[in-house]
N, C-alpha and C positions, 0 to 999 in steps of 0.2 A: 135395694139392692137385692139383687136374686144370687141365691147360693146354688151352686152346681154341685153335683155329686161326685166329679171328677175333681181330684185333687190338683192336678197340674193346669188345668183349665180354670178353676176357680179364682186364682190370683191373677191371671192375666184379663179375666172376665171384669173381675171388681177394677181392676186398674184401668181399664179401658172407658167401663162406664162414668168412674171418676174423672177421667180426664172427658170425656165427653160432655159430662154434665157441667164441668167448669168453663168449657168452651161455648156451651149453649147460654149459661148464665152470662158470661161475658160478650156474646154476640148480641144477648138481650140487652144487656147493660148499654151497649154501644147504639143500640136502636133508639135508644131514648133521648142521646145526646144530638143536638142539631148539627147537621151536616152544613161544613163550612164550605161556602161558595168561593172559588178564586177569582175575585172582580177584578183584581190587578192583570191576571191572566187574560182574561177575556178582553179588558180594555185595550192591552197591547194588541191582541190578535186584530180587535176592530179598527185601531188606529193604522196597522199595517193593512189591511184590507182597503181602508178608505184612501191610504197613501197610492197604492197600486192602481185604484181606480181612478184617482186624480191624476195620475201619471199617464195613464191609457187615454184618458179624454184630452190632457196637454198636447200628448204626440199624436194624437187624431187630429187635433185642430192645426199642429205643425204641418202635419200631411197634406192636409185640404189646401192649407195656405200656400204651401209649395207646389200643388199640382196647378192652382189657379195661375200663380206666376208662370209655371211650365206654359200652360196652355197661351197665355198672353205672350210669350216669347217665341212660341212655335208659329202663332199667328202673324207677329210681327216678322219673322224669318222667311215665312212664304210670300207676304207682301215685298219684302227686301229682294227675294228672288226673282218676283215678277218685275219688279222694278229695274233688277240688273238686266234680265232678258229684252226688256224693252229698249233699254238704255244701248245694249250691245247692238241690237237691231237698227238703232238710229246711228250709233257711230258708224256701223256697216255701209248703211246706205249714204252717210254724209262722206266717206272715202271712197266711195263708187266713182271712178272716173268719169262716167256717164254723167250722173249726176254734178259732180264738180264743172264739166263742160258746159251743161245745162244751165248751172247758176252763174257760170261767169257770163254766158250769151245773154241771157233773158233778163239777169236782176242787173248785173252790173254793167251790161253793154258791151262786153270785150269780144273781140274777133280775133281770128287767127291772123297772124301776118304771112303775106306772101315772100317769097325770096328777095322780091325786090325792095322790100320794106325791112328787112334787117340789116342793121349797122355792125360791124364788130370794131372793138377798140384794142388797140396793141399798148399794154403797159409794160412791156420787156425795156423799154429805153429808160434813161433816168429823165423823168420829166418830174416837175413839180407843179404842185397846184399853188395858185397863187390867187389871194383874194382880191376883190376889187376894192379900190379905195373908198372909204367912207363919202357918203354924200356932205355936201357942207352944212345942209340945212336941219341935219340931225343934232338933237340934245346931246349935251356932255354925257349922259348917263348911257344912252344908246352907243355911243361914240366908244366909250369905255367898255362895254360888253363886247363890241366889234372888235376892238384892239386884241381884248383878251381871248376871244376865239380866233382870232387869226394866229397868235403866239403859240396856243394850242395847234391848231392845226400845222403850224409849221413844224412843230415839235414831232406830230405824229409822222410827218414826211420825212 
């Protein structure tokens, strides 16, 4: 310890030197102790980082799968829209009057009637439809069906 000539400073200086020498000794004592590594803390941080990375990879995989499904659905949608346009064009062609007339003439063999070929039927009076009597050489089953049909026909009239 160093002694100073001044009375006031001497006590303060001696006290400061004693405190600093104790601190130095305590710091030196701490250096000799082995520093404790917080393995649990580092382990928890590593587990959390691994969990976050796993979640990122999982969600990227899900996103890629959904994007692939979205692409397939878009392709199917465009195909269906093309098919819709084709069918609408076909429908318009089928309901076109000139196409119907041409089909009736060429495929079905139909012709337009003249005024002389048109016959009108007047159903305003109380006329009844009567079925012809069944032929005698019909079998019993056919005769029964014919009778039943005649009864239904009469009921409707």
